[in-house]
All heavy atoms as a GROMACS GRO file, in nm:
protein
  578
    1MET      N    1  -2.645   2.481  -1.431
    1MET     CA    2  -2.583   2.553  -1.321
    1MET      C    3  -2.661   2.528  -1.193
    1MET      O    4  -2.783   2.515  -1.193
    1MET     CB    5  -2.579   2.702  -1.353
    1MET     CG    6  -2.509   2.781  -1.250
    1MET     SD    7  -2.474   2.946  -1.313
    1MET     CE    8  -2.371   3.001  -1.184
    2ARG      N    9  -2.591   2.523  -1.086
    2ARG     CA   10  -2.647   2.493  -0.954
    2ARG      C   11  -2.725   2.614  -0.902
    2ARG      O   12  -2.682   2.728  -0.913
    2ARG     CB   13  -2.530   2.458  -0.862
    2ARG     CG   14  -2.565   2.406  -0.731
    2ARG     CD   15  -2.441   2.366  -0.651
    2ARG     NE   16  -2.348   2.478  -0.637
    2ARG     CZ   17  -2.227   2.481  -0.691
    2ARG    NH1   18  -2.185   2.381  -0.761
    2ARG    NH2   19  -2.148   2.584  -0.675
    3THR      N   20  -2.843   2.591  -0.845
    3THR     CA   21  -2.923   2.700  -0.789
    3THR      C   22  -2.922   2.699  -0.637
    3THR      O   23  -2.956   2.798  -0.575
    3THR     CB   24  -3.068   2.692  -0.838
    3THR    OG1   25  -3.124   2.566  -0.801
    3THR    CG2   26  -3.074   2.710  -0.989
    4GLU      N   27  -2.886   2.586  -0.578
    4GLU     CA   28  -2.883   2.575  -0.432
    4GLU      C   29  -2.740   2.558  -0.384
    4GLU      O   30  -2.660   2.493  -0.450
    4GLU     CB   31  -2.966   2.455  -0.387
    4GLU     CG   32  -3.112   2.466  -0.423
    4GLU     CD   33  -3.189   2.342  -0.382
    4GLU    OE1   34  -3.135   2.259  -0.307
    4GLU    OE2   35  -3.303   2.328  -0.426
    5PRO      N   36  -2.707   2.614  -0.267
    5PRO     CA   37  -2.571   2.595  -0.215
    5PRO      C   38  -2.549   2.450  -0.172
    5PRO      O   39  -2.643   2.378  -0.143
    5PRO     CB   40  -2.566   2.689  -0.095
    5PRO     CG   41  -2.706   2.722  -0.061
    5PRO     CD   42  -2.789   2.700  -0.184
    6THR      N   43  -2.425   2.411  -0.173
    6THR     CA   44  -2.389   2.275  -0.133
    6THR      C   45  -2.284   2.282  -0.023
    6THR      O   46  -2.205   2.377  -0.015
    6THR     CB   47  -2.338   2.195  -0.254
    6THR    OG1   48  -2.297   2.067  -0.208
    6THR    CG2   49  -2.223   2.262  -0.323
    7TRP      N   50  -2.280   2.180   0.061
    7TRP     CA   51  -2.185   2.176   0.173
    7TRP      C   52  -2.043   2.150   0.125
    7TRP      O   53  -1.947   2.180   0.195
    7TRP     CB   54  -2.226   2.070   0.274
    7TRP     CG   55  -2.225   1.932   0.215
    7TRP    CD1   56  -2.328   1.869   0.153
    7TRP    CD2   57  -2.114   1.841   0.209
    7TRP    NE1   58  -2.290   1.745   0.109
    7TRP    CE2   59  -2.159   1.725   0.142
    7TRP    CE3   60  -1.984   1.846   0.253
    7TRP    CZ2   61  -2.076   1.617   0.120
    7TRP    CZ3   62  -1.902   1.737   0.230
    7TRP    CH2   63  -1.948   1.624   0.165
    8ARG      N   64  -2.027   2.095   0.004
    8ARG     CA   65  -1.895   2.056  -0.044
    8ARG      C   66  -1.803   2.176  -0.067
    8ARG      O   67  -1.681   2.164  -0.049
    8ARG     CB   68  -1.907   1.975  -0.173
    8ARG     CG   69  -1.960   1.836  -0.153
    8ARG     CD   70  -1.958   1.757  -0.283
    8ARG     NE   71  -2.020   1.826  -0.394
    8ARG     CZ   72  -2.149   1.819  -0.425
    8ARG    NH1   73  -2.229   1.745  -0.353
    8ARG    NH2   74  -2.196   1.886  -0.529
    9ILE      N   75  -1.857   2.289  -0.106
    9ILE     CA   76  -1.771   2.403  -0.138
    9ILE      C   77  -1.705   2.461  -0.012
    9ILE      O   78  -1.582   2.473  -0.009
    9ILE     CB   79  -1.848   2.509  -0.219
    9ILE    CG1   80  -1.879   2.450  -0.356
    9ILE    CG2   81  -1.768   2.637  -0.232
    9ILE    CD1   82  -1.961   2.537  -0.446
   10PRO      N   83  -1.778   2.495   0.094
   10PRO     CA   84  -1.706   2.545   0.212
   10PRO      C   85  -1.615   2.441   0.276
   10PRO      O   86  -1.505   2.473   0.321
   10PRO     CB   87  -1.817   2.588   0.308
   10PRO     CG   88  -1.945   2.542   0.251
   10PRO     CD   89  -1.922   2.505   0.109
   11VAL      N   90  -1.660   2.315   0.278
   11VAL     CA   91  -1.575   2.208   0.333
   11VAL      C   92  -1.451   2.191   0.246
   11VAL      O   93  -1.340   2.174   0.297
   11VAL     CB   94  -1.654   2.077   0.345
   11VAL    CG1   95  -1.563   1.960   0.376
   11VAL    CG2   96  -1.761   2.090   0.452
   12GLY      N   97  -1.469   2.196   0.114
   12GLY     CA   98  -1.356   2.183   0.023
   12GLY      C   99  -1.256   2.297   0.037
   12GLY      O  100  -1.135   2.275   0.034
   13ILE      N  101  -1.305   2.419   0.054
   13ILE     CA  102  -1.216   2.533   0.071
   13ILE      C  103  -1.138   2.520   0.201
   13ILE      O  104  -1.015   2.544   0.204
   13ILE     CB  105  -1.294   2.665   0.066
   13ILE    CG1  106  -1.344   2.689  -0.076
   13ILE    CG2  107  -1.210   2.782   0.113
   13ILE    CD1  108  -1.440   2.805  -0.090
   14LEU      N  109  -1.205   2.481   0.309
   14LEU     CA  110  -1.135   2.461   0.436
   14LEU      C  111  -1.032   2.349   0.426
   14LEU      O  112  -0.920   2.361   0.478
   14LEU     CB  113  -1.235   2.432   0.548
   14LEU     CG  114  -1.325   2.547   0.588
   14LEU    CD1  115  -1.428   2.500   0.690
   14LEU    CD2  116  -1.244   2.664   0.642
   15ALA      N  117  -1.068   2.240   0.358
   15ALA     CA  118  -0.973   2.130   0.340
   15ALA      C  119  -0.854   2.173   0.254
   15ALA      O  120  -0.739   2.136   0.281
   15ALA     CB  121  -1.043   2.010   0.277
   16LEU      N  122  -0.881   2.253   0.151
   16LEU     CA  123  -0.774   2.302   0.065
   16LEU      C  124  -0.677   2.392   0.143
   16LEU      O  125  -0.555   2.377   0.134
   16LEU     CB  126  -0.832   2.378  -0.053
   16LEU     CG  127  -0.734   2.437  -0.153
   16LEU    CD1  128  -0.654   2.326  -0.220
   16LEU    CD2  129  -0.808   2.518  -0.256
   17VAL      N  130  -0.731   2.483   0.221
   17VAL     CA  131  -0.646   2.572   0.302
   17VAL      C  132  -0.566   2.491   0.404
   17VAL      O  133  -0.446   2.513   0.422
   17VAL     CB  134  -0.730   2.681   0.370
   17VAL    CG1  135  -0.651   2.756   0.475
   17VAL    CG2  136  -0.786   2.777   0.267
   18ALA      N  137  -0.631   2.395   0.469
   18ALA     CA  138  -0.560   2.312   0.568
   18ALA      C  139  -0.451   2.228   0.500
   18ALA      O  140  -0.339   2.219   0.551
   18ALA     CB  141  -0.660   2.222   0.640
   19GLY      N  142  -0.484   2.167   0.388
   19GLY     CA  143  -0.386   2.084   0.317
   19GLY      C  144  -0.267   2.164   0.268
   19GLY      O  145  -0.152   2.121   0.280
   20LEU      N  146  -0.292   2.282   0.213
   20LEU     CA  147  -0.181   2.366   0.166
   20LEU      C  148  -0.097   2.418   0.282
   20LEU      O  149   0.024   2.432   0.268
   20LEU     CB  150  -0.234   2.482   0.083
   20LEU     CG  151  -0.285   2.444  -0.056
   20LEU    CD1  152  -0.344   2.565  -0.126
   20LEU    CD2  153  -0.174   2.384  -0.138
   21THR      N  154  -0.160   2.444   0.395
   21THR     CA  155  -0.084   2.486   0.513
   21THR      C  156   0.008   2.375   0.560
   21THR      O  157   0.127   2.399   0.588
   21THR     CB  158  -0.180   2.529   0.625
   21THR    OG1  159  -0.262   2.636   0.577
   21THR    CG2  160  -0.104   2.573   0.749
   22VAL      N  161  -0.044   2.255   0.568
   22VAL     CA  162   0.039   2.140   0.609
   22VAL      C  163   0.152   2.119   0.509
   22VAL      O  164   0.269   2.099   0.548
   22VAL     CB  165  -0.047   2.013   0.624
   22VAL    CG1  166   0.038   1.889   0.639
   22VAL    CG2  167  -0.142   2.027   0.742
   23TYR      N  168   0.121   2.124   0.380
   23TYR     CA  169   0.223   2.108   0.276
   23TYR      C  170   0.332   2.215   0.289
   23TYR      O  171   0.451   2.184   0.283
   23TYR     CB  172   0.156   2.113   0.138
   23TYR     CG  173   0.252   2.098   0.024
   23TYR    CD1  174   0.309   1.975  -0.006
   23TYR    CD2  175   0.287   2.206  -0.056
   23TYR    CE1  176   0.396   1.960  -0.112
   23TYR    CE2  177   0.374   2.192  -0.162
   23TYR     CZ  178   0.429   2.070  -0.190
   23TYR     OH  179   0.516   2.056  -0.293
   24ALA      N  180   0.291   2.339   0.308
   24ALA     CA  181   0.388   2.449   0.319
   24ALA      C  182   0.476   2.433   0.442
   24ALA      O  183   0.598   2.457   0.435
   24ALA     CB  184   0.314   2.582   0.324
   25VAL      N  185   0.418   2.392   0.553
   25VAL     CA  186   0.498   2.373   0.675
   25VAL      C  187   0.597   2.258   0.657
   25VAL      O  188   0.713   2.269   0.698
   25VAL     CB  189   0.405   2.348   0.796
   25VAL    CG1  190   0.482   2.300   0.917
   25VAL    CG2  191   0.328   2.476   0.830
   26VAL      N  192   0.553   2.150   0.596
   26VAL     CA  193   0.644   2.036   0.573
   26VAL      C  194   0.758   2.077   0.481
   26VAL      O  195   0.875   2.047   0.508
   26VAL     CB  196   0.566   1.915   0.515
   26VAL    CG1  197   0.659   1.809   0.462
   26VAL    CG2  198   0.474   1.857   0.621
   27ILE      N  199   0.728   2.148   0.373
   27ILE     CA  200   0.832   2.193   0.281
   27ILE      C  201   0.926   2.291   0.350
   27ILE      O  202   1.048   2.281   0.338
   27ILE     CB  203   0.769   2.256   0.154
   27ILE    CG1  204   0.692   2.152   0.075
   27ILE    CG2  205   0.876   2.321   0.068
   27ILE    CD1  206   0.772   2.033   0.029
   28ALA      N  207   0.870   2.386   0.425
   28ALA     CA  208   0.953   2.485   0.493
   28ALA      C  209   1.040   2.421   0.601
   28ALA      O  210   1.150   2.469   0.630
   28ALA     CB  211   0.866   2.594   0.554
   29ARG      N  212   0.993   2.313   0.659
   29ARG     CA  213   1.069   2.246   0.767
   29ARG      C  214   1.179   2.156   0.713
   29ARG      O  215   1.290   2.156   0.764
   29ARG     CB  216   0.971   2.166   0.853
   29ARG     CG  217   1.035   2.076   0.956
   29ARG     CD  218   1.103   2.156   1.066
   29ARG     NE  219   1.161   2.067   1.164
   29ARG     CZ  220   1.290   2.036   1.170
   29ARG    NH1  221   1.374   2.087   1.083
   29ARG    NH2  222   1.334   1.955   1.265
   30TYR      N  223   1.148   2.078   0.610
   30TYR     CA  224   1.241   1.973   0.567
   30TYR      C  225   1.321   2.006   0.441
   30TYR      O  226   1.430   1.953   0.423
   30TYR     CB  227   1.167   1.841   0.549
   30TYR     CG  228   1.112   1.789   0.679
   30TYR    CD1  229   0.976   1.791   0.705
   30TYR    CD2  230   1.196   1.743   0.778
   30TYR    CE1  231   0.926   1.745   0.825
   30TYR    CE2  232   1.148   1.698   0.899
   30TYR     CZ  233   1.012   1.699   0.922
   30TYR     OH  234   0.963   1.656   1.041
   31ALA      N  235   1.269   2.087   0.352
   31ALA     CA  236   1.340   2.116   0.227
   31ALA      C  237   1.473   2.187   0.248
   31ALA      O  238   1.571   2.150   0.183
   31ALA     CB  239   1.251   2.194   0.131
   32PRO      N  240   1.482   2.288   0.335
   32PRO     CA  241   1.612   2.355   0.350
   32PRO      C  242   1.724   2.262   0.396
   32PRO      O  243   1.838   2.275   0.351
   32PRO     CB  244   1.585   2.463   0.455
   32PRO     CG  245   1.440   2.491   0.444
   32PRO     CD  246   1.377   2.358   0.410
   33SER      N  247   1.693   2.167   0.482
   33SER     CA  248   1.798   2.076   0.527
   33SER      C  249   1.838   1.978   0.417
   33SER      O  250   1.952   1.930   0.415
   33SER     CB  251   1.753   2.000   0.652
   33SER     OG  252   1.641   1.921   0.625
   34LEU      N  253   1.747   1.948   0.326
   34LEU     CA  254   1.777   1.854   0.218
   34LEU      C  255   1.848   1.920   0.101
   34LEU      O  256   1.938   1.861   0.041
   34LEU     CB  257   1.648   1.788   0.168
   34LEU     CG  258   1.576   1.698   0.267
   34LEU    CD1  259   1.442   1.653   0.208
   34LEU    CD2  260   1.661   1.578   0.302
   35ILE      N  261   1.809   2.043   0.066
   35ILE     CA  262   1.865   2.107  -0.053
   35ILE      C  263   1.947   2.230  -0.021
   35ILE      O  264   1.988   2.302  -0.111
   35ILE     CB  265   1.753   2.143  -0.154
   35ILE    CG1  266   1.662   2.250  -0.098
   35ILE    CG2  267   1.675   2.021  -0.196
   35ILE    CD1  268   1.560   2.300  -0.199
   36GLY      N  269   1.976   2.253   0.106
   36GLY     CA  270   2.048   2.374   0.147
   36GLY      C  271   2.191   2.383   0.095
   36GLY      O  272   2.244   2.493   0.081
   37ASP      N  273   2.252   2.270   0.065
   37ASP     CA  274   2.391   2.271   0.017
   37ASP      C  275   2.400   2.272  -0.136
   37ASP      O  276   2.510   2.274  -0.191
   37ASP     CB  277   2.465   2.148   0.070
   37ASP     CG  278   2.478   2.152   0.222
   37ASP    OD1  279   2.483   2.263   0.278
   37ASP    OD2  280   2.480   2.044   0.284
   38TRP      N  281   2.288   2.270  -0.203
   38TRP     CA  282   2.287   2.270  -0.350
   38TRP      C  283   2.323   2.409  -0.401
   38TRP      O  284   2.310   2.509  -0.330
   38TRP     CB  285   2.149   2.234  -0.401
   38TRP     CG  286   2.104   2.094  -0.371
   38TRP    CD1  287   2.168   2.000  -0.297
   38TRP    CD2  288   1.981   2.036  -0.413
   38TRP    NE1  289   2.093   1.885  -0.290
   38TRP    CE2  290   1.978   1.904  -0.360
   38TRP    CE3  291   1.875   2.080  -0.488
   38TRP    CZ2  292   1.871   1.818  -0.383
   38TRP    CZ3  293   1.769   1.995  -0.511
   38TRP    CH2  294   1.767   1.865  -0.459
   39PRO      N  295   2.364   2.419  -0.526
   39PRO     CA  296   2.387   2.552  -0.586
   39PRO      C  297   2.255   2.631  -0.592
   39PRO      O  298   2.146   2.573  -0.591
   39PRO     CB  299   2.435   2.520  -0.728
   39PRO     CG  300   2.470   2.377  -0.728
   39PRO     CD  301   2.399   2.311  -0.616
   40VAL      N  302   2.267   2.762  -0.597
   40VAL     CA  303   2.149   2.848  -0.593
   40VAL      C  304   2.051   2.817  -0.707
   40VAL      O  305   1.930   2.813  -0.686
   40VAL     CB  306   2.190   2.997  -0.596
   40VAL    CG1  307   2.070   3.087  -0.607
   40VAL    CG2  308   2.270   3.031  -0.472
   41TRP      N  309   2.103   2.793  -0.826
   41TRP     CA  310   2.014   2.765  -0.939
   41TRP      C  311   1.934   2.637  -0.916
   41TRP      O  312   1.818   2.628  -0.953
   41TRP     CB  313   2.090   2.761  -1.071
   41TRP     CG  314   2.188   2.647  -1.080
   41TRP    CD1  315   2.319   2.648  -1.044
   41TRP    CD2  316   2.161   2.513  -1.123
   41TRP    NE1  317   2.376   2.525  -1.063
   41TRP    CE2  318   2.280   2.440  -1.112
   41TRP    CE3  319   2.048   2.449  -1.171
   41TRP    CZ2  320   2.288   2.305  -1.146
   41TRP    CZ3  321   2.057   2.315  -1.206
   41TRP    CH2  322   2.178   2.244  -1.194
   42ALA      N  323   1.996   2.536  -0.855
   42ALA     CA  324   1.928   2.410  -0.829
   42ALA      C  325   1.824   2.426  -0.718
   42ALA      O  326   1.714   2.368  -0.724
   42ALA     CB  327   2.029   2.302  -0.792
   43GLN      N  328   1.857   2.506  -0.616
   43GLN     CA  329   1.760   2.534  -0.510
   43GLN      C  330   1.639   2.608  -0.567
   43GLN      O  331   1.525   2.576  -0.532
   43GLN     CB  332   1.824   2.619  -0.400
   43GLN     CG  333   1.923   2.546  -0.316
   43GLN     CD  334   1.977   2.635  -0.205
   43GLN    OE1  335   1.906   2.718  -0.152
   43GLN    NE2  336   2.103   2.616  -0.170
   44THR      N  337   1.665   2.704  -0.653
   44THR     CA  338   1.555   2.779  -0.715
   44THR      C  339   1.465   2.687  -0.794
   44THR      O  340   1.342   2.693  -0.782
   44THR     CB  341   1.612   2.889  -0.807
   44THR    OG1  342   1.698   2.975  -0.730
   44THR    CG2  343   1.501   2.970  -0.870
   45LEU      N  344   1.523   2.600  -0.874
   45LEU     CA  345   1.445   2.505  -0.952
   45LEU      C  346   1.365   2.412  -0.861
   45LEU      O  347   1.247   2.384  -0.887
   45LEU     CB  348   1.538   2.425  -1.043
   45LEU     CG  349   1.471   2.329  -1.139
   45LEU    CD1  350   1.380   2.405  -1.235
   45LEU    CD2  351   1.575   2.251  -1.216
   46ALA      N  352   1.428   2.364  -0.754
   46ALA     CA  353   1.359   2.274  -0.662
   46ALA      C  354   1.240   2.344  -0.596
   46ALA      O  355   1.130   2.286  -0.585
   46ALA     CB  356   1.456   2.224  -0.555
   47TYR      N  357   1.258   2.468  -0.552
   47TYR     CA  358   1.147   2.540  -0.489
   47TYR      C  359   1.037   2.574  -0.588
   47TYR      O  360   0.918   2.576  -0.552
   47TYR     CB  361   1.197   2.665  -0.418
   47TYR     CG  362   1.256   2.636  -0.282
   47TYR    CD1  363   1.391   2.656  -0.256
   47TYR    CD2  364   1.177   2.586  -0.179
   47TYR    CE1  365   1.445   2.628  -0.132
   47TYR    CE2  366   1.229   2.558  -0.055
   47TYR     CZ  367   1.364   2.579  -0.032
   47TYR     OH  368   1.416   2.551   0.091
   48ILE      N  369   1.071   2.599  -0.713
   48ILE     CA  370   0.968   2.622  -0.815
   48ILE      C  371   0.886   2.494  -0.836
   48ILE      O  372   0.762   2.498  -0.841
   48ILE     CB  373   1.031   2.670  -0.947
   48ILE    CG1  374   1.081   2.814  -0.931
   48ILE    CG2  375   0.932   2.660  -1.062
   48ILE    CD1  376   1.162   2.865  -1.047
   49VAL      N  377   0.955   2.382  -0.846
   49VAL     CA  378   0.884   2.254  -0.864
   49VAL      C  379   0.796   2.225  -0.742
   49VAL      O  380   0.679   2.188  -0.756
   49VAL     CB  381   0.984   2.139  -0.889
   49VAL    CG1  382   0.917   2.004  -0.879
   49VAL    CG2  383   1.050   2.157  -1.024
   50LEU      N  384   0.850   2.243  -0.623
   50LEU     CA  385   0.772   2.219  -0.502
   50LEU      C  386   0.656   2.317  -0.487
   50LEU      O  387   0.552   2.283  -0.430
   50LEU     CB  388   0.862   2.226  -0.378
   50LEU     CG  389   0.962   2.113  -0.364
   50LEU    CD1  390   1.062   2.143  -0.253
   50LEU    CD2  391   0.892   1.982  -0.340
   51GLY      N  392   0.672   2.436  -0.539
   51GLY     CA  393   0.565   2.535  -0.532
   51GLY      C  394   0.453   2.511  -0.631
   51GLY      O  395   0.341   2.557  -0.612
   52VAL      N  396   0.480   2.434  -0.736
   52VAL     CA  397   0.380   2.410  -0.840
   52VAL      C  398   0.320   2.270  -0.830
   52VAL      O  399   0.208   2.246  -0.876
   52VAL     CB  400   0.442   2.434  -0.980
   52VAL    CG1  401   0.346   2.396  -1.091
   52VAL    CG2  402   0.484   2.579  -0.994
   53ILE      N  403   0.388   2.178  -0.764
   53ILE     CA  404   0.348   2.038  -0.764
   53ILE      C  405   0.213   2.013  -0.696
   53ILE      O  406   0.143   1.918  -0.730
   53ILE     CB  407   0.459   1.951  -0.702
   53ILE    CG1  408   0.446   1.807  -0.747
   53ILE    CG2  409   0.459   1.960  -0.552
   53ILE    CD1  410   0.569   1.725  -0.716
   54TRP      N  411   0.173   2.099  -0.606
   54TRP     CA  412   0.046   2.080  -0.537
   54TRP      C  413  -0.074   2.104  -0.629
   54TRP      O  414  -0.186   2.062  -0.597
   54TRP     CB  415   0.036   2.170  -0.414
   54TRP     CG  416   0.038   2.316  -0.448
   54TRP    CD1  417   0.148   2.395  -0.458
   54TRP    CD2  418  -0.074   2.399  -0.478
   54TRP    NE1  419   0.112   2.522  -0.492
   54TRP    CE2  420  -0.024   2.528  -0.504
   54TRP    CE3  421  -0.211   2.378  -0.485
   54TRP    CZ2  422  -0.107   2.634  -0.538
   54TRP    CZ3  423  -0.293   2.484  -0.518
   54TRP    CH2  424  -0.242   2.610  -0.543
   55ILE      N  425  -0.053   2.165  -0.744
   55ILE     CA  426  -0.163   2.194  -0.835
   55ILE      C  427  -0.212   2.067  -0.904
   55ILE      O  428  -0.329   2.056  -0.939
   55ILE     CB  429  -0.119   2.300  -0.939
   55ILE    CG1  430  -0.093   2.431  -0.869
   55ILE    CG2  431  -0.222   2.317  -1.049
   55ILE    CD1  432  -0.033   2.538  -0.957
   56ARG      N  433  -0.125   1.970  -0.923
   56ARG     CA  434  -0.158   1.848  -0.997
   56ARG      C  435  -0.284   1.777  -0.945
   56ARG      O  436  -0.375   1.749  -1.022
   56ARG     CB  437  -0.037   1.755  -0.998
   56ARG     CG  438  -0.059   1.626  -1.070
   56ARG     CD  439  -0.059   1.651  -1.220
   56ARG     NE  440  -0.063   1.523  -1.289
   56ARG     CZ  441  -0.152   1.493  -1.382
   56ARG    NH1  442  -0.242   1.580  -1.417
   56ARG    NH2  443  -0.150   1.377  -1.439
   57PRO      N  444  -0.294   1.745  -0.816
   57PRO     CA  445  -0.415   1.675  -0.770
   57PRO      C  446  -0.535   1.768  -0.749
   57PRO      O  447  -0.645   1.723  -0.718
   57PRO     CB  448  -0.372   1.614  -0.637
   57PRO     CG  449  -0.263   1.700  -0.588
   57PRO     CD  450  -0.193   1.752  -0.712
   58LEU      N  451  -0.518   1.896  -0.770
   58LEU     CA  452  -0.623   1.993  -0.743
   58LEU      C  453  -0.741   1.980  -0.839
   58LEU      O  454  -0.855   2.007  -0.801
   58LEU     CB  455  -0.565   2.134  -0.749
   58LEU     CG  456  -0.651   2.246  -0.693
   58LEU    CD1  457  -0.679   2.221  -0.546
   58LEU    CD2  458  -0.581   2.378  -0.710
   59ARG      N  459  -0.720   1.939  -0.962
   59ARG     CA  460  -0.827   1.930  -1.061
   59ARG      C  461  -0.940   1.839  -1.015
   59ARG      O  462  -1.057   1.878  -1.016
   59ARG     CB  463  -0.772   1.882  -1.195
   59ARG     CG  464  -0.877   1.872  -1.302
   59ARG     CD  465  -0.816   1.830  -1.437
   59ARG     NE  466  -0.917   1.827  -1.539
   59ARG     CZ  467  -0.989   1.719  -1.569
   59ARG    NH1  468  -0.968   1.606  -1.505
   59ARG    NH2  469  -1.080   1.724  -1.664
   60ARG      N  470  -0.907   1.719  -0.973
   60ARG     CA  471  -1.010   1.625  -0.927
   60ARG      C  472  -1.079   1.676  -0.801
   60ARG      O  473  -1.199   1.656  -0.784
   60ARG     CB  474  -0.950   1.488  -0.901
   60ARG     CG  475  -0.914   1.416  -1.026
   60ARG     CD  476  -0.874   1.276  -0.997
   60ARG     NE  477  -0.835   1.210  -1.121
   60ARG     CZ  478  -0.817   1.081  -1.130
   60ARG    NH1  479  -0.832   1.005  -1.026
   60ARG    NH2  480  -0.782   1.028  -1.244
   61PHE      N  481  -1.006   1.741  -0.716
   61PHE     CA  482  -1.064   1.796  -0.593
   61PHE      C  483  -1.166   1.905  -0.627
   61PHE      O  484  -1.274   1.909  -0.569
   61PHE     CB  485  -0.951   1.851  -0.504
   61PHE     CG  486  -0.999   1.897  -0.370
   61PHE    CD1  487  -1.039   1.806  -0.274
   61PHE    CD2  488  -1.003   2.032  -0.340
   61PHE    CE1  489  -1.084   1.849  -0.150
   61PHE    CE2  490  -1.047   2.076  -0.216
   61PHE     CZ  491  -1.087   1.984  -0.123
   62LEU      N  492  -1.134   1.993  -0.721
   62LEU     CA  493  -1.227   2.098  -0.762
   62LEU      C  494  -1.350   2.039  -0.831
   62LEU      O  495  -1.461   2.090  -0.813
   62LEU     CB  496  -1.157   2.199  -0.852
   62LEU     CG  497  -1.051   2.284  -0.783
   62LEU    CD1  498  -0.980   2.373  -0.884
   62LEU    CD2  499  -1.110   2.366  -0.672
   63ILE      N  500  -1.331   1.934  -0.910
   63ILE     CA  501  -1.445   1.866  -0.972
   63ILE      C  502  -1.536   1.809  -0.863
   63ILE      O  503  -1.658   1.821  -0.871
   63ILE     CB  504  -1.398   1.757  -1.070
   63ILE    CG1  505  -1.336   1.820  -1.193
   63ILE    CG2  506  -1.513   1.665  -1.109
   63ILE    CD1  507  -1.269   1.721  -1.287
   64TRP      N  508  -1.478   1.749  -0.761
   64TRP     CA  509  -1.558   1.697  -0.650
   64TRP      C  510  -1.634   1.809  -0.581
   64TRP      O  511  -1.753   1.793  -0.548
   64TRP     CB  512  -1.470   1.624  -0.549
   64TRP     CG  513  -1.547   1.589  -0.425
   64TRP    CD1  514  -1.630   1.484  -0.409
   64TRP    CD2  515  -1.548   1.661  -0.302
   64TRP    NE1  516  -1.685   1.487  -0.283
   64TRP    CE2  517  -1.636   1.595  -0.216
   64TRP    CE3  518  -1.484   1.777  -0.258
   64TRP    CZ2  519  -1.661   1.638  -0.086
   64TRP    CZ3  520  -1.509   1.820  -0.129
   64TRP    CH2  521  -1.595   1.752  -0.044
   65MET      N  522  -1.569   1.922  -0.559
   65MET     CA  523  -1.638   2.033  -0.493
   65MET      C  524  -1.759   2.080  -0.574
   65MET      O  525  -1.861   2.117  -0.516
   65MET     CB  526  -1.541   2.150  -0.474
   65MET     CG  527  -1.443   2.131  -0.360
   65MET     SD  528  -1.320   2.262  -0.346
   65MET     CE  529  -1.418   2.409  -0.333
   66GLU      N  530  -1.750   2.079  -0.705
   66GLU     CA  531  -1.859   2.128  -0.788
   66GLU      C  532  -1.967   2.024  -0.814
   66GLU      O  533  -2.085   2.056  -0.815
   66GLU     CB  534  -1.804   2.177  -0.922
   66GLU     CG  535  -1.730   2.307  -0.912
   66GLU     CD  536  -1.822   2.422  -0.874
   66GLU    OE1  537  -1.938   2.425  -0.920
   66GLU    OE2  538  -1.777   2.508  -0.798
   67THR      N  539  -1.927   1.898  -0.836
   67THR     CA  540  -2.024   1.797  -0.880
   67THR      C  541  -2.051   1.687  -0.780
   67THR      O  542  -2.153   1.620  -0.789
   67THR     CB  543  -1.975   1.731  -1.011
   67THR    OG1  544  -1.855   1.659  -0.984
   67THR    CG2  545  -1.952   1.834  -1.119
   68GLY      N  546  -1.958   1.661  -0.690
   68GLY     CA  547  -1.974   1.549  -0.598
   68GLY      C  548  -1.913   1.420  -0.649
   68GLY      O  549  -1.919   1.318  -0.583
   69ARG      N  550  -1.853   1.424  -0.768
   69ARG     CA  551  -1.786   1.307  -0.827
   69ARG      C  552  -1.637   1.335  -0.835
   69ARG      O  553  -1.594   1.448  -0.846
   69ARG     CB  554  -1.840   1.279  -0.968
   69ARG     CG  555  -1.983   1.231  -0.967
   69ARG     CD  556  -2.035   1.208  -1.108
   69ARG     NE  557  -2.064   1.339  -1.167
   69ARG     CZ  558  -2.010   1.384  -1.280
   69ARG    NH1  559  -1.925   1.311  -1.348
   69ARG    NH2  560  -2.040   1.503  -1.327
   70TRP      N  561  -1.556   1.229  -0.833
   70TRP     CA  562  -1.409   1.245  -0.836
   70TRP      C  563  -1.352   1.244  -0.976
   70TRP      O  564  -1.232   1.243  -0.992
   70TRP     CB  565  -1.341   1.136  -0.755
   70TRP     CG  566  -1.342   1.163  -0.609
   70TRP    CD1  567  -1.421   1.102  -0.517
   70TRP    CD2  568  -1.263   1.256  -0.538
   70TRP    NE1  569  -1.396   1.154  -0.394
   70TRP    CE2  570  -1.299   1.249  -0.403
   70TRP    CE3  571  -1.165   1.349  -0.574
   70TRP    CZ2  572  -1.242   1.328  -0.305
   70TRP    CZ3  573  -1.108   1.428  -0.476
   70TRP    CH2  574  -1.145   1.416  -0.345
   71GLY      N  575  -1.431   1.239  -1.078
   71GLY     CA  576  -1.374   1.229  -1.213
   71GLY      C  577  -1.433   1.320  -1.314
   71GLY      O  578  -1.515   1.400  -1.298
   0.00000   0.00000   0.00000
């Protein structure tokens, strides 16, 4: 376990917040015009997928924040 603080954690948290903000704004701006005419069930499914898809690359990012390595 780490005994000294590292710069990667605060920088990583700020990058994560900034990245999720940009992702949310892009989805909120462009998704309604693309899927607005779909049936409600399909829109719901699309927003669920878009809401969960950002988690996929998060594992390697969290590993980098803790260890400094990407794998």
